[in-house]
N, CA, C and O atoms as a GROMACS GRO file, in nm:
protein
  336
    1MET      N    1  -3.502  -0.309  -0.968
    1MET     CA    2  -3.393  -0.215  -0.952
    1MET      C    3  -3.261  -0.277  -0.997
    1MET      O    4  -3.170  -0.206  -1.039
    2GLU      N    5  -3.251  -0.408  -0.989
    2GLU     CA    6  -3.128  -0.476  -1.027
    2GLU      C    7  -3.097  -0.455  -1.175
    2GLU      O    8  -2.981  -0.435  -1.213
    3ALA      N    9  -3.199  -0.461  -1.258
    3ALA     CA   10  -3.180  -0.440  -1.402
    3ALA      C   11  -3.133  -0.298  -1.431
    3ALA      O   12  -3.050  -0.276  -1.519
    4VAL      N   13  -3.185  -0.203  -1.357
    4VAL     CA   14  -3.145  -0.064  -1.375
    4VAL      C   15  -3.000  -0.045  -1.332
    4VAL      O   16  -2.924   0.026  -1.398
    5GLU      N   17  -2.961  -0.108  -1.222
    5GLU     CA   18  -2.823  -0.099  -1.176
    5GLU      C   19  -2.725  -0.150  -1.280
    5GLU      O   20  -2.618  -0.092  -1.301
    6GLU      N   21  -2.762  -0.259  -1.347
    6GLU     CA   22  -2.675  -0.317  -1.450
    6GLU      C   23  -2.659  -0.224  -1.570
    6GLU      O   24  -2.553  -0.220  -1.632
    7GLN      N   25  -2.763  -0.150  -1.601
    7GLN     CA   26  -2.763  -0.063  -1.719
    7GLN      C   27  -2.742   0.084  -1.685
    7GLN      O   28  -2.757   0.170  -1.772
    8ALA      N   29  -2.708   0.114  -1.562
    8ALA     CA   30  -2.695   0.254  -1.519
    8ALA      C   31  -2.592   0.331  -1.600
    8ALA      O   32  -2.611   0.450  -1.627
    9ASP      N   33  -2.483   0.267  -1.640
    9ASP     CA   34  -2.380   0.336  -1.717
    9ASP      C   35  -2.430   0.380  -1.853
    9ASP      O   36  -2.378   0.476  -1.910
   10ARG      N   37  -2.527   0.312  -1.906
   10ARG     CA   38  -2.589   0.353  -2.034
   10ARG      C   39  -2.707   0.445  -2.011
   10ARG      O   40  -2.725   0.543  -2.083
   11LEU      N   41  -2.787   0.413  -1.911
   11LEU     CA   42  -2.914   0.482  -1.889
   11LEU      C   43  -2.896   0.626  -1.840
   11LEU      O   44  -2.962   0.716  -1.890
   12LEU      N   45  -2.810   0.647  -1.743
   12LEU     CA   46  -2.797   0.780  -1.684
   12LEU      C   47  -2.747   0.886  -1.783
   12LEU      O   48  -2.803   0.995  -1.786
   13PRO      N   49  -2.646   0.858  -1.866
   13PRO     CA   50  -2.606   0.959  -1.964
   13PRO      C   51  -2.715   0.987  -2.068
   13PRO      O   52  -2.730   1.100  -2.113
   14LEU      N   53  -2.790   0.883  -2.106
   14LEU     CA   54  -2.898   0.904  -2.202
   14LEU      C   55  -3.008   0.993  -2.144
   14LEU      O   56  -3.060   1.082  -2.211
   15LEU      N   57  -3.044   0.968  -2.019
   15LEU     CA   58  -3.146   1.051  -1.954
   15LEU      C   59  -3.096   1.193  -1.935
   15LEU      O   60  -3.172   1.289  -1.953
   16ALA      N   61  -2.969   1.208  -1.899
   16ALA     CA   62  -2.913   1.343  -1.885
   16ALA      C   63  -2.916   1.416  -2.019
   16ALA      O   64  -2.942   1.536  -2.023
   17GLY      N   65  -2.889   1.346  -2.127
   17GLY     CA   66  -2.897   1.407  -2.260
   17GLY      C   67  -3.039   1.444  -2.298
   17GLY      O   68  -3.062   1.549  -2.357
   18LEU      N   69  -3.134   1.359  -2.263
   18LEU     CA   70  -3.274   1.388  -2.293
   18LEU      C   71  -3.326   1.508  -2.214
   18LEU      O   72  -3.421   1.574  -2.256
   19ALA      N   73  -3.265   1.536  -2.101
   19ALA     CA   74  -3.307   1.651  -2.020
   19ALA      C   75  -3.284   1.782  -2.095
   19ALA      O   76  -3.343   1.884  -2.059
   20GLY      N   77  -3.202   1.779  -2.196
   20GLY     CA   78  -3.177   1.899  -2.276
   20GLY      C   79  -3.234   1.891  -2.416
   20GLY      O   80  -3.201   1.974  -2.501
   21TYR      N   81  -3.320   1.792  -2.443
   21TYR     CA   82  -3.378   1.772  -2.576
   21TYR      C   83  -3.477   1.884  -2.606
   21TYR      O   84  -3.586   1.888  -2.549
   22GLN      N   85  -3.439   1.973  -2.696
   22GLN     CA   86  -3.516   2.096  -2.719
   22GLN      C   87  -3.654   2.080  -2.783
   22GLN      O   88  -3.746   2.151  -2.742
   23PRO      N   89  -3.675   1.992  -2.880
   23PRO     CA   90  -3.806   1.991  -2.945
   23PRO      C   91  -3.924   1.950  -2.856
   23PRO      O   92  -4.038   1.986  -2.886
   24ALA      N   93  -3.899   1.878  -2.747
   24ALA     CA   94  -4.012   1.827  -2.669
   24ALA      C   95  -3.992   1.853  -2.520
   24ALA      O   96  -3.905   1.794  -2.456
   25SER      N   97  -4.075   1.941  -2.466
   25SER     CA   98  -4.065   1.970  -2.323
   25SER      C   99  -4.108   1.850  -2.239
   25SER      O  100  -4.059   1.831  -2.128
   26GLY      N  101  -4.198   1.768  -2.291
   26GLY     CA  102  -4.242   1.647  -2.220
   26GLY      C  103  -4.127   1.550  -2.200
   26GLY      O  104  -4.116   1.486  -2.096
   27ALA      N  105  -4.042   1.538  -2.301
   27ALA     CA  106  -3.925   1.449  -2.290
   27ALA      C  107  -3.828   1.502  -2.187
   27ALA      O  108  -3.772   1.425  -2.109
   28ARG      N  109  -3.807   1.634  -2.185
   28ARG     CA  110  -3.717   1.693  -2.085
   28ARG      C  111  -3.769   1.669  -1.944
   28ARG      O  112  -3.694   1.630  -1.855
   29LYS      N  113  -3.897   1.694  -1.924
   29LYS     CA  114  -3.958   1.677  -1.793
   29LYS      C  115  -3.951   1.531  -1.747
   29LYS      O  116  -3.914   1.504  -1.633
   30THR      N  117  -3.985   1.439  -1.835
   30THR     CA  118  -3.985   1.297  -1.800
   30THR      C  119  -3.844   1.248  -1.770
   30THR      O  120  -3.825   1.170  -1.677
   31ALA      N  121  -3.745   1.292  -1.846
   31ALA     CA  122  -3.606   1.252  -1.821
   31ALA      C  123  -3.561   1.299  -1.683
   31ALA      O  124  -3.498   1.223  -1.609
   32LEU      N  125  -3.593   1.422  -1.649
   32LEU     CA  126  -3.555   1.476  -1.518
   32LEU      C  127  -3.627   1.402  -1.405
   32LEU      O  128  -3.568   1.376  -1.300
   33GLU      N  129  -3.753   1.367  -1.427
   33GLU     CA  130  -3.828   1.292  -1.326
   33GLU      C  131  -3.768   1.152  -1.307
   33GLU      O  132  -3.758   1.104  -1.194
   34CYS      N  133  -3.728   1.088  -1.417
   34CYS     CA  134  -3.665   0.956  -1.407
   34CYS      C  135  -3.534   0.964  -1.331
   34CYS      O  136  -3.505   0.879  -1.247
   35LEU      N  137  -3.455   1.066  -1.360
   35LEU     CA  138  -3.327   1.082  -1.289
   35LEU      C  139  -3.351   1.104  -1.139
   35LEU      O  140  -3.278   1.049  -1.056
   36ALA      N  141  -3.450   1.184  -1.104
   36ALA     CA  142  -3.481   1.207  -0.963
   36ALA      C  143  -3.528   1.079  -0.896
   36ALA      O  144  -3.490   1.050  -0.782
   37THR      N  145  -3.609   1.001  -0.966
   37THR     CA  146  -3.659   0.876  -0.911
   37THR      C  147  -3.546   0.776  -0.889
   37THR      O  148  -3.544   0.706  -0.788
   38LEU      N  149  -3.453   0.770  -0.982
   38LEU     CA  150  -3.340   0.678  -0.966
   38LEU      C  151  -3.255   0.714  -0.846
   38LEU      O  152  -3.209   0.625  -0.774
   39ALA      N  153  -3.234   0.841  -0.823
   39ALA     CA  154  -3.156   0.882  -0.705
   39ALA      C  155  -3.231   0.850  -0.576
   39ALA      O  156  -3.171   0.805  -0.479
   40ALA      N  157  -3.362   0.873  -0.576
   40ALA     CA  158  -3.441   0.849  -0.455
   40ALA      C  159  -3.464   0.700  -0.430
   40ALA      O  160  -3.485   0.660  -0.316
   41ALA      N  161  -3.459   0.619  -0.535
   41ALA     CA  162  -3.489   0.476  -0.521
   41ALA      C  163  -3.373   0.396  -0.467
   41ALA      O  164  -3.386   0.276  -0.442
   42GLY      N  165  -3.260   0.460  -0.449
   42GLY     CA  166  -3.148   0.389  -0.388
   42GLY      C  167  -3.050   0.331  -0.488
   42GLY      O  168  -2.998   0.221  -0.468
   43LEU      N  169  -3.024   0.403  -0.594
   43LEU     CA  170  -2.919   0.362  -0.687
   43LEU      C  171  -2.790   0.354  -0.607
   43LEU      O  172  -2.762   0.443  -0.527
   44PRO      N  173  -2.709   0.250  -0.627
   44PRO     CA  174  -2.587   0.234  -0.547
   44PRO      C  175  -2.497   0.357  -0.552
   44PRO      O  176  -2.489   0.426  -0.654
   45LEU      N  177  -2.432   0.384  -0.442
   45LEU     CA  178  -2.350   0.503  -0.428
   45LEU      C  179  -2.242   0.513  -0.536
   45LEU      O  180  -2.213   0.622  -0.584
   46GLY      N  181  -2.184   0.402  -0.572
   46GLY     CA  182  -2.080   0.403  -0.675
   46GLY      C  183  -2.133   0.451  -0.809
   46GLY      O  184  -2.068   0.530  -0.877
   47LYS      N  185  -2.250   0.405  -0.846
   47LYS     CA  186  -2.312   0.446  -0.972
   47LYS      C  187  -2.352   0.594  -0.966
   47LYS      O  188  -2.335   0.668  -1.063
   48ARG      N  189  -2.405   0.636  -0.851
   48ARG     CA  190  -2.444   0.777  -0.838
   48ARG      C  191  -2.322   0.867  -0.848
   48ARG      O  192  -2.326   0.970  -0.915
   49ALA      N  193  -2.214   0.829  -0.784
   49ALA     CA  194  -2.094   0.913  -0.783
   49ALA      C  195  -2.036   0.928  -0.923
   49ALA      O  196  -1.988   1.036  -0.959
   50GLU      N  197  -2.039   0.821  -1.001
   50GLU     CA  198  -1.985   0.826  -1.138
   50GLU      C  199  -2.057   0.927  -1.226
   50GLU      O  200  -1.995   0.993  -1.309
   51HIS      N  201  -2.186   0.939  -1.207
   51HIS     CA  202  -2.269   1.018  -1.299
   51HIS      C  203  -2.326   1.146  -1.236
   51HIS      O  204  -2.398   1.220  -1.302
   52LYS      N  205  -2.292   1.171  -1.112
   52LYS     CA  206  -2.350   1.285  -1.041
   52LYS      C  207  -2.323   1.418  -1.110
   52LYS      O  208  -2.413   1.501  -1.122
   53ALA      N  209  -2.201   1.440  -1.154
   53ALA     CA  210  -2.166   1.568  -1.216
   53ALA      C  211  -2.245   1.591  -1.345
   53ALA      O  212  -2.294   1.702  -1.369
   54ALA      N  213  -2.259   1.488  -1.427
   54ALA     CA  214  -2.333   1.502  -1.553
   54ALA      C  215  -2.482   1.526  -1.528
   54ALA      O  216  -2.545   1.607  -1.596
   55VAL      N  217  -2.537   1.455  -1.430
   55VAL     CA  218  -2.679   1.472  -1.399
   55VAL      C  219  -2.705   1.611  -1.342
   55VAL      O  220  -2.802   1.677  -1.380
   56LEU      N  221  -2.619   1.656  -1.252
   56LEU     CA  222  -2.638   1.789  -1.195
   56LEU      C  223  -2.619   1.898  -1.300
   56LEU      O  224  -2.686   2.002  -1.294
   57ALA      N  225  -2.530   1.878  -1.396
   57ALA     CA  226  -2.512   1.975  -1.504
   57ALA      C  227  -2.638   1.981  -1.591
   57ALA      O  228  -2.680   2.090  -1.632
   58ALA      N  229  -2.697   1.866  -1.620
   58ALA     CA  230  -2.820   1.863  -1.699
   58ALA      C  231  -2.934   1.931  -1.623
   58ALA      O  232  -3.013   2.006  -1.682
   59ALA      N  233  -2.944   1.905  -1.493
   59ALA     CA  234  -3.048   1.968  -1.413
   59ALA      C  235  -3.026   2.119  -1.404
   59ALA      O  236  -3.122   2.197  -1.409
   60ARG      N  237  -2.901   2.160  -1.390
   60ARG     CA  238  -2.869   2.302  -1.383
   60ARG      C  239  -2.909   2.374  -1.512
   60ARG      O  240  -2.964   2.484  -1.508
   61ALA      N  241  -2.882   2.312  -1.625
   61ALA     CA  242  -2.919   2.370  -1.754
   61ALA      C  243  -3.070   2.379  -1.768
   61ALA      O  244  -3.122   2.475  -1.826
   62ALA      N  245  -3.141   2.279  -1.716
   62ALA     CA  246  -3.287   2.278  -1.726
   62ALA      C  247  -3.353   2.381  -1.635
   62ALA      O  248  -3.470   2.413  -1.652
   63LEU      N  249  -3.278   2.434  -1.539
   63LEU     CA  250  -3.336   2.537  -1.452
   63LEU      C  251  -3.369   2.665  -1.529
   63LEU      O  252  -3.447   2.747  -1.481
   64ASP      N  253  -3.310   2.682  -1.646
   64ASP     CA  254  -3.337   2.799  -1.730
   64ASP      C  255  -3.436   2.769  -1.842
   64ASP      O  256  -3.452   2.850  -1.933
   65ASP      N  257  -3.501   2.654  -1.837
   65ASP     CA  258  -3.595   2.616  -1.942
   65ASP      C  259  -3.712   2.713  -1.947
   65ASP      O  260  -3.748   2.773  -1.845
   66ARG      N  261  -3.771   2.728  -2.064
   66ARG     CA  262  -3.883   2.822  -2.076
   66ARG      C  263  -4.013   2.765  -2.020
   66ARG      O  264  -4.107   2.840  -1.992
   67LYS      N  265  -4.020   2.633  -2.004
   67LYS     CA  266  -4.141   2.569  -1.951
   67LYS      C  267  -4.130   2.551  -1.800
   67LYS      O  268  -4.030   2.498  -1.749
   68ARG      N  269  -4.233   2.594  -1.730
   68ARG     CA  270  -4.231   2.588  -1.584
   68ARG      C  271  -4.224   2.444  -1.532
   68ARG      O  272  -4.153   2.417  -1.435
   69VAL      N  273  -4.296   2.351  -1.597
   69VAL     CA  274  -4.295   2.213  -1.549
   69VAL      C  275  -4.156   2.151  -1.560
   69VAL      O  276  -4.118   2.068  -1.477
   70VAL      N  277  -4.081   2.192  -1.660
   70VAL     CA  278  -3.943   2.141  -1.675
   70VAL      C  279  -3.855   2.199  -1.566
   70VAL      O  280  -3.774   2.128  -1.507
   71ARG      N  281  -3.871   2.328  -1.537
   71ARG     CA  282  -3.793   2.390  -1.429
   71ARG      C  283  -3.824   2.325  -1.295
   71ARG      O  284  -3.734   2.302  -1.215
   72GLN      N  285  -3.952   2.294  -1.271
   72GLN     CA  286  -3.990   2.229  -1.146
   72GLN      C  287  -3.928   2.089  -1.136
   72GLN      O  288  -3.879   2.050  -1.030
   73ALA      N  289  -3.931   2.015  -1.246
   73ALA     CA  290  -3.870   1.882  -1.247
   73ALA      C  291  -3.719   1.892  -1.225
   73ALA      O  292  -3.660   1.806  -1.160
   74ALA      N  293  -3.657   1.996  -1.280
   74ALA     CA  294  -3.513   2.016  -1.262
   74ALA      C  295  -3.479   2.042  -1.115
   74ALA      O  296  -3.378   1.993  -1.066
   75VAL      N  297  -3.562   2.118  -1.047
   75VAL     CA  298  -3.540   2.145  -0.905
   75VAL      C  299  -3.549   2.015  -0.824
   75VAL      O  300  -3.466   1.989  -0.738
   76ARG      N  301  -3.651   1.934  -0.853
   76ARG     CA  302  -3.666   1.807  -0.782
   76ARG      C  303  -3.550   1.711  -0.811
   76ARG      O  304  -3.502   1.642  -0.722
   77CYS      N  305  -3.506   1.709  -0.936
   77CYS     CA  306  -3.394   1.622  -0.975
   77CYS      C  307  -3.266   1.666  -0.904
   77CYS      O  308  -3.192   1.584  -0.850
   78ARG      N  309  -3.241   1.795  -0.907
   78ARG     CA  310  -3.120   1.846  -0.842
   78ARG      C  311  -3.120   1.820  -0.692
   78ARG      O  312  -3.017   1.784  -0.635
   79ALA      N  313  -3.235   1.837  -0.630
   79ALA     CA  314  -3.245   1.811  -0.487
   79ALA      C  315  -3.221   1.663  -0.456
   79ALA      O  316  -3.154   1.630  -0.359
   80ALA      N  317  -3.275   1.575  -0.538
   80ALA     CA  318  -3.258   1.430  -0.516
   80ALA      C  319  -3.113   1.389  -0.532
   80ALA      O  320  -3.063   1.306  -0.455
   81TRP      N  321  -3.044   1.446  -0.631
   81TRP     CA  322  -2.905   1.407  -0.656
   81TRP      C  323  -2.808   1.473  -0.560
   81TRP      O  324  -2.703   1.416  -0.532
   82THR      N  325  -2.838   1.591  -0.508
   82THR     CA  326  -2.748   1.652  -0.411
   82THR      C  327  -2.764   1.586  -0.274
   82THR      O  328  -2.669   1.579  -0.196
   83ALA      N  329  -2.884   1.537  -0.245
   83ALA     CA  330  -2.908   1.468  -0.118
   83ALA      C  331  -2.853   1.327  -0.122
   83ALA      O  332  -2.820   1.270  -0.018
   84ALA      N  333  -2.842   1.270  -0.240
   84ALA     CA  334  -2.798   1.130  -0.254
   84ALA      C  335  -2.649   1.115  -0.234
   84ALA      O  336  -2.596   1.004  -0.242
   0.00000   0.00000   0.00000
């Protein structure tokens, strides 16, 4: 987790961007799952606060995805980040 904390400023915006990657629903789903896991795994509060708005915006946009698995991942991601 320490390595992730060091790279969080790079990693979180990239994952949020991948959550909207249109050609591949698998990439969108995996990005949202990674974001949810990072929030649940105890990413430091300072790092979460910096990126919370961008992550929640990406999850909100994914709630309208045409693929059900992506919408489900978006719900889990949003719940993890609002609880964090």
